[in-house]
DORO-315702 format. One record per atom (N, C-alpha, C): atom name; residue number from 1; x, y, z. Coordinates in nm, 4 decimals. Layout:
// DORO-315702
 at   i        x        y        z
 CA NUM        X        Y        Z
...
// end
This chain:
// DORO-315702
 at   i        x        y        z
  N   1  -0.5265   0.6873  -2.1250
 CA   1  -0.6285   0.7740  -2.1803
  C   1  -0.5771   0.8471  -2.3048
  N   2  -0.4488   0.8755  -2.3047
 CA   2  -0.3912   0.9425  -2.4207
  C   2  -0.3990   0.8532  -2.5442
  N   3  -0.3774   0.7228  -2.5241
 CA   3  -0.3883   0.6299  -2.6371
  C   3  -0.5311   0.6241  -2.6899
  N   4  -0.6287   0.6335  -2.6009
 CA   4  -0.7681   0.6334  -2.6458
  C   4  -0.8008   0.7589  -2.7265
  N   5  -0.7431   0.8720  -2.6869
 CA   5  -0.7637   0.9953  -2.7624
  C   5  -0.7028   0.9815  -2.9017
  N   6  -0.5819   0.9266  -2.9084
 CA   6  -0.5191   0.9044  -3.0386
  C   6  -0.6025   0.8099  -3.1248
  N   7  -0.6563   0.7048  -3.0641
 CA   7  -0.7379   0.6093  -3.1385
  C   7  -0.8665   0.6734  -3.1877
  N   8  -0.9219   0.7654  -3.1102
 CA   8  -1.0442   0.8333  -3.1525
  C   8  -1.0165   0.9268  -3.2696
  N   9  -0.8998   0.9879  -3.2704
 CA   9  -0.8645   1.0792  -3.3794
  C   9  -0.8381   1.0008  -3.5078
  N  10  -0.7512   0.9012  -3.4962
 CA  10  -0.7153   0.8227  -3.6143
  C  10  -0.6668   0.6869  -3.5656
  N  11  -0.7381   0.5815  -3.6029
 CA  11  -0.7019   0.4489  -3.5533
  C  11  -0.5711   0.3961  -3.6123
  N  12  -0.5261   0.4522  -3.7226
 CA  12  -0.3995   0.4087  -3.7829
  C  12  -0.2805   0.4495  -3.6974
  N  13  -0.2997   0.5487  -3.6112
 CA  13  -0.1908   0.5925  -3.5223
  C  13  -0.1460   0.4780  -3.4331
  N  14  -0.2401   0.3985  -3.3838
 CA  14  -0.2054   0.2880  -3.2944
  C  14  -0.1213   0.1818  -3.3648
  N  15  -0.1398   0.1649  -3.4932
 CA  15  -0.0671   0.0609  -3.5665
  C  15   0.0655   0.1081  -3.6242
  N  16   0.0746   0.2331  -3.6634
 CA  16   0.1919   0.2777  -3.7374
  C  16   0.2932   0.3551  -3.6536
  N  17   0.2533   0.4083  -3.5401
 CA  17   0.3485   0.4810  -3.4557
  C  17   0.4153   0.3812  -3.3633
  N  18   0.5478   0.3823  -3.3652
 CA  18   0.6233   0.2881  -3.2817
  C  18   0.7018   0.3647  -3.1760
  N  19   0.7015   0.3092  -3.0576
 CA  19   0.7831   0.3591  -2.9471
  C  19   0.8713   0.2423  -2.9073
  N  20   0.9999   0.2569  -2.9255
 CA  20   1.0888   0.1435  -2.9056
  C  20   1.0686   0.0458  -3.0195
  N  21   1.0488  -0.0809  -2.9860
 CA  21   1.0283  -0.1833  -3.0888
  C  21   0.8819  -0.2157  -3.1121
  N  22   0.7901  -0.1571  -3.0336
 CA  22   0.6496  -0.1942  -3.0408
  C  22   0.5639  -0.0750  -3.0794
  N  23   0.4516  -0.1049  -3.1428
 CA  23   0.3595   0.0022  -3.1792
  C  23   0.2683   0.0351  -3.0603
  N  24   0.1916   0.1410  -3.0742
 CA  24   0.1081   0.1877  -2.9637
  C  24  -0.0036   0.0893  -2.9292
  N  25  -0.0462   0.0088  -3.0244
 CA  25  -0.1481  -0.0915  -2.9960
  C  25  -0.0964  -0.1942  -2.8954
  N  26   0.0304  -0.2303  -2.9058
 CA  26   0.0905  -0.3230  -2.8105
  C  26   0.0889  -0.2624  -2.6707
  N  27   0.1287  -0.1341  -2.6589
 CA  27   0.1279  -0.0680  -2.5281
  C  27  -0.0134  -0.0592  -2.4713
  N  28  -0.1121  -0.0335  -2.5571
 CA  28  -0.2509  -0.0291  -2.5106
  C  28  -0.2941  -0.1658  -2.4581
  N  29  -0.2528  -0.2721  -2.5244
 CA  29  -0.2859  -0.4071  -2.4785
  C  29  -0.2203  -0.4410  -2.3462
  N  30  -0.0929  -0.4055  -2.3323
 CA  30  -0.0214  -0.4339  -2.2077
  C  30  -0.0825  -0.3546  -2.0927
  N  31  -0.1138  -0.2284  -2.1149
 CA  31  -0.1748  -0.1470  -2.0094
  C  31  -0.3142  -0.1983  -1.9740
  N  32  -0.3898  -0.2406  -2.0739
 CA  32  -0.5223  -0.2967  -2.0469
  C  32  -0.5144  -0.4249  -1.9662
  N  33  -0.4188  -0.5119  -2.0007
 CA  33  -0.4011  -0.6366  -1.9258
  C  33  -0.3557  -0.6074  -1.7833
  N  34  -0.2644  -0.5130  -1.7661
 CA  34  -0.2171  -0.4767  -1.6320
  C  34  -0.3312  -0.4207  -1.5480
  N  35  -0.4135  -0.3366  -1.6078
 CA  35  -0.5273  -0.2805  -1.5366
  C  35  -0.6244  -0.3907  -1.4941
  N  36  -0.6507  -0.4855  -1.5843
 CA  36  -0.7442  -0.5941  -1.5537
  C  36  -0.6912  -0.6829  -1.4415
  N  37  -0.5629  -0.7139  -1.4462
 CA  37  -0.5034  -0.7966  -1.3409
  C  37  -0.5072  -0.7221  -1.2077
  N  38  -0.4728  -0.5939  -1.2097
 CA  38  -0.4766  -0.5153  -1.0861
  C  38  -0.6163  -0.5045  -1.0287
  N  39  -0.7144  -0.4886  -1.1142
 CA  39  -0.8526  -0.4792  -1.0676
  C  39  -0.8991  -0.6120  -1.0090
  N  40  -0.8529  -0.7230  -1.0655
 CA  40  -0.8903  -0.8545  -1.0143
  C  40  -0.8289  -0.8807  -0.8765
  N  41  -0.7192  -0.8151  -0.8454
 CA  41  -0.6535  -0.8353  -0.7165
  C  41  -0.7192  -0.7575  -0.6029
  N  42  -0.8050  -0.6619  -0.6347
 CA  42  -0.8747  -0.5864  -0.5305
  C  42  -0.9769  -0.6760  -0.4622
  N  43  -0.9932  -0.6639  -0.3297
 CA  43  -1.0904  -0.7495  -0.2613
  C  43  -1.2341  -0.7121  -0.2993
  N  44  -1.3188  -0.8117  -0.3093
 CA  44  -1.4597  -0.7912  -0.3416
  C  44  -1.5364  -0.7597  -0.2130
  N  45  -1.6476  -0.6915  -0.2267
 CA  45  -1.7246  -0.6529  -0.1082
  C  45  -1.7900  -0.7730  -0.0411
  N  46  -1.8118  -0.8841  -0.1134
 CA  46  -1.8705  -1.0028  -0.0519
  C  46  -1.7645  -1.0959   0.0071
  N  47  -1.6395  -1.0551   0.0036
 CA  47  -1.5301  -1.1320   0.0595
  C  47  -1.5398  -1.1270   0.2118
  N  48  -1.5340  -1.2424   0.2816
 CA  48  -1.5447  -1.2388   0.4284
  C  48  -1.4282  -1.1664   0.4954
  N  49  -1.3163  -1.1519   0.4264
 CA  49  -1.2005  -1.0834   0.4838
  C  49  -1.1910  -0.9387   0.4378
  N  50  -1.2965  -0.8866   0.3783
 CA  50  -1.2962  -0.7518   0.3222
  C  50  -1.2678  -0.6468   0.4295
  N  51  -1.3295  -0.6595   0.5433
 CA  51  -1.3092  -0.5603   0.6494
  C  51  -1.1648  -0.5624   0.6978
  N  52  -1.1079  -0.6807   0.7041
 CA  52  -0.9709  -0.6904   0.7511
  C  52  -0.8735  -0.6263   0.6538
  N  53  -0.9055  -0.6300   0.5251
 CA  53  -0.8136  -0.5748   0.4264
  C  53  -0.8257  -0.4232   0.4158
  N  54  -0.9289  -0.3643   0.4730
 CA  54  -0.9482  -0.2193   0.4644
  C  54  -0.9274  -0.1525   0.5997
  N  55  -0.8458  -0.2103   0.6841
 CA  55  -0.8241  -0.1543   0.8159
  C  55  -0.7530  -0.0208   0.8081
  N  56  -0.7691   0.0561   0.9109
 CA  56  -0.6973   0.1813   0.9249
  C  56  -0.5651   0.1491   0.9943
  N  57  -0.4568   0.1466   0.9171
 CA  57  -0.3289   0.1016   0.9712
  C  57  -0.2751   0.1960   1.0788
  N  58  -0.3024   0.3247   1.0665
 CA  58  -0.2544   0.4175   1.1688
  C  58  -0.3241   0.3916   1.3011
  N  59  -0.4531   0.3642   1.2952
 CA  59  -0.5258   0.3332   1.4174
  C  59  -0.4789   0.2002   1.4743
  N  60  -0.4508   0.1027   1.3880
 CA  60  -0.4035  -0.0276   1.4348
  C  60  -0.2724  -0.0163   1.5104
  N  61  -0.1819   0.0707   1.4656
 CA  61  -0.0542   0.0865   1.5357
  C  61  -0.0757   0.1430   1.6749
  N  62  -0.1691   0.2344   1.6886
 CA  62  -0.1973   0.2913   1.8199
  C  62  -0.2623   0.1875   1.9110
  N  63  -0.3507   0.1056   1.8544
 CA  63  -0.4154   0.0002   1.9334
  C  63  -0.3118  -0.1017   1.9800
  N  64  -0.2208  -0.1399   1.8902
 CA  64  -0.1175  -0.2359   1.9282
  C  64  -0.0245  -0.1786   2.0354
  N  65   0.0046  -0.0504   2.0270
 CA  65   0.0872   0.0135   2.1290
  C  65   0.0155   0.0117   2.2645
  N  66  -0.1158   0.0300   2.2636
 CA  66  -0.1922   0.0219   2.3880
  C  66  -0.1947  -0.1201   2.4428
  N  67  -0.1946  -0.2208   2.3554
 CA  67  -0.1877  -0.3600   2.4006
  C  67  -0.0538  -0.3880   2.4694
  N  68   0.0538  -0.3341   2.4103
 CA  68   0.1856  -0.3499   2.4730
  C  68   0.1860  -0.2802   2.6080
  N  69   0.1222  -0.1654   2.6159
 CA  69   0.1172  -0.0898   2.7415
  C  69   0.0402  -0.1648   2.8495
  N  70  -0.0561  -0.2490   2.8089
 CA  70  -0.1281  -0.3267   2.9105
  C  70  -0.0357  -0.4283   2.9776
  N  71   0.0710  -0.4684   2.9094
 CA  71   0.1673  -0.5615   2.9682
  C  71   0.2808  -0.4884   3.0398
  N  72   0.3238  -0.3771   2.9847
 CA  72   0.4368  -0.3048   3.0437
  C  72   0.3927  -0.2011   3.1460
  N  73   0.2645  -0.1666   3.1459
 CA  73   0.2090  -0.0643   3.2356
  C  73   0.2787   0.0690   3.2172
  N  74   0.3167   0.0988   3.0926
 CA  74   0.3833   0.2249   3.0632
  C  74   0.3346   0.2755   2.9284
  N  75   0.2685   0.3914   2.9295
 CA  75   0.2234   0.4550   2.8070
  C  75   0.2174   0.6052   2.8309
  N  76   0.3253   0.6765   2.7937
 CA  76   0.3253   0.8210   2.8141
  C  76   0.2157   0.8895   2.7332
  N  77   0.1738   1.0044   2.7783
 CA  77   0.0695   1.0798   2.7079
  C  77   0.1133   1.1186   2.5669
  N  78   0.2425   1.1384   2.5472
 CA  78   0.2910   1.1770   2.4138
  C  78   0.2791   1.0626   2.3131
  N  79   0.2604   0.9384   2.3603
 CA  79   0.2474   0.8238   2.2719
  C  79   0.1025   0.7930   2.2384
  N  80   0.0085   0.8411   2.3157
 CA  80  -0.1332   0.8058   2.2973
  C  80  -0.1828   0.8528   2.1612
  N  81  -0.2337   0.7583   2.0828
 CA  81  -0.2863   0.7892   1.9507
  C  81  -0.1806   0.8215   1.8473
  N  82  -0.0536   0.8018   1.8826
 CA  82   0.0549   0.8324   1.7892
  C  82   0.1455   0.7118   1.7675
  N  83   0.0868   0.5949   1.7549
 CA  83   0.1658   0.4742   1.7307
  C  83   0.2336   0.4769   1.5955
  N  84   0.1858   0.5572   1.5050
 CA  84   0.2383   0.5673   1.3698
  C  84   0.3542   0.6649   1.3588
  N  85   0.3784   0.7455   1.4601
 CA  85   0.4770   0.8534   1.4543
  C  85   0.6195   0.7984   1.4697
  N  86   0.7133   0.8511   1.3907
 CA  86   0.8528   0.8068   1.3986
  C  86   0.9142   0.8398   1.5341
  N  87   0.8766   0.9521   1.5916
 CA  87   0.9292   0.9902   1.7231
  C  87   0.8876   0.8878   1.8287
  N  88   0.7628   0.8439   1.8222
 CA  88   0.7141   0.7425   1.9163
  C  88   0.7903   0.6120   1.8972
  N  89   0.8139   0.5751   1.7725
 CA  89   0.8868   0.4510   1.7449
  C  89   1.0291   0.4575   1.7990
  N  90   1.0958   0.5710   1.7809
 CA  90   1.2332   0.5850   1.8306
  C  90   1.2378   0.5791   1.9823
  N  91   1.1429   0.6471   2.0481
 CA  91   1.1390   0.6442   2.1948
  C  91   1.1085   0.5034   2.2450
  N  92   1.0148   0.4355   2.1803
 CA  92   0.9797   0.2997   2.2194
  C  92   1.0982   0.2058   2.1992
  N  93   1.1653   0.2179   2.0848
 CA  93   1.2793   0.1310   2.0552
  C  93   1.3952   0.1545   2.1515
  N  94   1.4118   0.2782   2.1965
 CA  94   1.5187   0.3065   2.2919
  C  94   1.4902   0.2418   2.4270
  N  95   1.3637   0.2330   2.4652
 CA  95   1.3281   0.1771   2.5952
  C  95   1.3163   0.0254   2.5927
  N  96   1.2613  -0.0285   2.4843
 CA  96   1.2368  -0.1721   2.4743
  C  96   1.3111  -0.2251   2.3518
  N  97   1.4338  -0.2730   2.3736
 CA  97   1.5146  -0.3216   2.2633
  C  97   1.4769  -0.4655   2.2302
  N  98   1.5077  -0.5053   2.1069
 CA  98   1.4817  -0.6419   2.0652
  C  98   1.5678  -0.7370   2.1460
  N  99   1.5116  -0.8544   2.1771
 CA  99   1.5889  -0.9527   2.2532
  C  99   1.7047  -1.0087   2.1717
  N 100   1.6930  -1.0040   2.0389
 CA 100   1.8026  -1.0540   1.9553
  C 100   1.9289  -0.9720   1.9771
  N 101   1.9152  -0.8459   2.0162
 CA 101   2.0331  -0.7623   2.0416
  C 101   2.1100  -0.8096   2.1641
  N 102   2.0431  -0.8758   2.2565
 CA 102   2.1112  -0.9256   2.3760
  C 102   2.2062  -1.0410   2.3433
  N 103   2.1774  -1.1135   2.2374
 CA 103   2.2589  -1.2287   2.2008
  C 103   2.3715  -1.1938   2.1052
  N 104   2.3655  -1.0763   2.0467
 CA 104   2.4668  -1.0373   1.9484
  C 104   2.5941  -0.9905   2.0149
// end
């Protein structure tokens, strides 16, 4: 936006002011291209996977923890709805270690 303000004041600023080896017009072009590429990477609303890409990750961690609890039959009250919490992760990791650790 600052480059646009400079261009509105005097368009020669974009051509004659250099930062490093390039003038401000080059930086405006690179930023515009980066913005366009980033915008193209966002999911479209008509995309069939749109809902999946906008999930609530904190809620998903709690749901997955409840799925694990359906198999282990263990879910303390302090873990309910807190699958995203570091304390919950540490307590869970202390109780259920990775099987790869058994082979090491």
